[in-house]
N, C-alpha and C positions, 0 to 999 in steps of 0.2 A: 173549889173556886166557883163551880156552877151554882151551888146553893147560895153563895154570896151575891151573885148576880141577880138571882131571883129575889133575895132580900132587898137588894138595891131598888129593883122595880117596885117591890111592895112598899118600901119606904116612900118613894116618890108618889105612889098611889094614895098614901095617907093624907097628903096635903093637896094633891091635884086629882080632881074627879075626871074620869074618862081620859081622853087624849092619849090613848095607848100608842098610836102611831107616832105622835109627836115625842113622847117619852122615848120610844125606841130609836127614833132618828137622832135625838139628842145624845143618847148613849152611843150610837154608832159614831157620831162625830167625836165624842170624847175618846173612845177606844181607838179611833183612827188617828188621833193626834191632831185633829182639825178644829175648826171653829164653826159656829152657827150664826146665821142671820135670821132673826125672827121678824117677819113683816106682818104686823097685826095691829089691830085697833087697841086702844088702852083698856085695861081692866080685865083682860082674859087670862092672866096668870103668868105672864112672862117673868116678872121678877120673882114670883113664888117658885117657879121651876128652877131658876138659877140658885136661889138660896137653899132650896131643898136638896139640890144636888151637892152643893158645897158642904152642907151639914152631913149628908149621908156618907161622904168620903173623907170626913174630917179634914177638909181643906179650908184654906183661908179665902174668904169671900170679900171682894171689894166691888163697889158700884160707882159708876161715873154717870152723872146726869149731864148730858151734853147740852151746851148752850152756845150761842154765837160768840160770846166773850171768853169761852174756855181756851186756854193756851196749851201748846204742846207740852210745856213743862208741868202743867197741872196734871198731866197723864203720866209722863215718864219720871218726873222728879227733877230736882235742880240742885246746884251747888250753892250753899249759903255760907257766908263768912262768919267764922266763930272768933270773936275778939279775944276769948280766953286763950285759945291755942294759937291764934294768929294764922290759922289755915282755913281753907274752904272745906266744908263737910257736905257730903252728899245726903240730901233728904229724899228718900225714895218716894215715888208717886204711887198711886193706886194700882198701876200696872203690875206691881210686885205682889202678885196673888196667884192662887191656883185656879180660882174661878173669877173671871172678871166680867161683870155685867156693864155693858156700854149702852146706856139707855138713850134712845132717840139719837142715834149716831149721826143721822143726816142733819141735825141741828147744829153740829159743830162745823166750823169753817174747814175748807179743804186743807189748810195748813195744819190744823189740829188733827184732822182725820189721818193725815199722812204720818203722824207720830205713831200710829198703830201698825204701819206697814212692816217695819223691821221686826218688831216683837212678835207679830203674828206668824211671820215666816221663819225667823231665826231664834225665837225665844230669848232675845236680848235687846237691850236698848243702849244707844250711844249718846252720852251727854258730855259735851265739852271734850270730845275726842276719846273718851274712855267708855269702853263697852262693858256692860254689866248684865249678867245672866239672870233671868227671872226664875222663880221657883218652878219646879216640874212636879207633876204635870201642870201645863198652862193651857187654859181653856177659855176662850172668849165667846160670850153670848152677846151679840149686838142686836138692838131692836130699832125698828123704824115704823112709823105710822104710814101705811100705804095710801091713805086718803087725805092726809094733811100735808100740803106742800108749801104753805105760806111760811116764809122765814126759814126755809130748809136749803141744804146744799146736797144735791144728788151725789151718791158715791161714784167715783170714777171707776172705769172698768178694771183698772189694776187692783183697786181695793176690793171690788166684788169678787174678783178671782181668788182672793185670799181666803174666802169662806168656803169650807168644804161643802156645805149645803145650806139651802135656804128653805124655811118652812113657815107655816102659819098654824097657830093653835086653833083659831076659829072660835065662833060662839059655841057654847055647850048646847046639847040637846035639851029638850024640856025636862026629861027625867034626870039628866045630869045636873041641871040647874036646881031642880027640886032637892036633889041629894046634897048639893052645896048648902042650901038653906037649912036642911035638917042637920048638917054637921056643925052648924054654928053653936049649938048647945054643947057639943063635945069640946069646942075651943082648942082644937089641935093646931099648934103653930109649928114653925120650922124648929123652934127651940126644943120642942118635945121629941124631935126625931133623934134616934140614936145612930151613930156612925156604924155602918155595916161593912165598910171597906176602909182601908187606909191608903195613903198616897202611894206607898210602895206597891200595894195590890194593883192600883190603876196602871202603874208603869209596867208591872208584870203582865197584866192583861193586854196592854198595848203591844207588847212584844209577842205574846201568843197569837194575836190577831194577824201579825205579819207572816205567821207560819201556815195560815190557812191556804190550802191549795186552790189555785185558779187555773183551770184547764186552758190550754192554748186556744181552743175553739172559742172559749168565753172571752179571752183577751182580745181575740180578733173581733168578736161581737162588740166589745166596748169601743175598740178603735173604729169600727164601722159606724157606730152611733155618733161618735165625736166627729169623725171626718164628714159625715153627712150634714152636720150643722154648718160646716164651712162652705158647702155647695148648695144649700137649700135656697130656693128663690125668695123665701119669706124672711131670711136671716141675712143681715148685713155684716154682723160680726159673729163668727162661730166660736166654739169652745177651744181653748188653748190646750197644749199638751198637759198642763196642770189639771185640766178638767178630766182627761183620761186617767191620770194617776189618781185623782181624787175618787173617781168612780170605782176604780180597782180596789183602793184601800177601804172604801166604804163597804163594798160588797164582801170583803174579807171579814170586816167587823160584824156585819149583819149575820153572816153565816155562823160566826162564833157565838153571837148572842142567841142564835137559834139552835145551838148545840151541835153544830156540824164543823168538821175540819176541812170542808170543801165548799166551794161556791156553786150555786145552781143558777140557771137563767132567770128564775123568778126574783132572785136577790137583786140582780142588775135592773130588771124591769121595775121593781118596787122603788129603787133608789134614783133611777135616771132623771126623773123630773126634778127632784129636790137638789140633785148634784149639778145638773147642767143648765136648768132654765135661767137662773140668775146670772149666768155668764154670757148670755146671748143678748144681742141687740137685734130686734126684729124690724121689719119694714111694714108700712101700711097699717100700723096700729095693731098688728097681730100680737096676741098674748103668747109669750115665750113658752109657758107651760103647755099650752095647747099644741104648739108646734112640736115640742119634744114628745108629747103623747102620740102625735101623728107619726113621728119617726119610729116610735116603738112598734107601731102597727105595720110599718112599711119595710123596716130593715130586718131581713131574715137572720136566723142563727144558723151558721154553716154547720 
């Protein structure tokens, strides 16, 4: 199984230049059974990352381009009358996929954004009182532009808390951007990628990640970080218990990806900012990522 994980990383590296940390964090979220919020400017490879991942695991990929006129049923699906049978038939929406890319999620209205709350937490949607389970694994990659706020609807705290982690791809370095231009002649697309894992493999890996040992002292360290966000003078809303659970699960997945069956402090420190920062509301214009980094320096490991 270890060689397949390396092949998965290699597969993603064929279409995505650099961004090693971003790829690793995305895989952490996938193997943790969580979801990812990509906050980045257009054109840095967010869609490419989602499509490459879906292709690599032989999963079904759907993309939703969020706009203010998008309706909840455009995401979940709806019942349509069939005059031949004289019955309503359910037409599944794009949420019935393994990898769901929700592009510019903050351009959808709060009513439509809320259509994702149930499925992200419980992997099911309820339409007209009937609950339907989506395929497993189910992985949401949502994007939003951090500098474009005109015509957008900020995600509420309850929705932000549903994402296991938040990250940015960022602009490539000069050498990476040159490599991107040089690769144009090779014309490698996501369609050229060969699946190196199947959906059952992903479910098996998710189960194996839950078996990774987390020492009691490290669990106490996770709790200390999370509880400090609730008492910090620069934070008006701290991380919820879901934040602690998410950091615990993410640390297990990262340790597994790095070939260990136990978590070390560096796993937690590497993940803390990505897992906790988007769950916080800060005071006085403080950047939440900076506040979490300060906590990492001040909270000791017992």
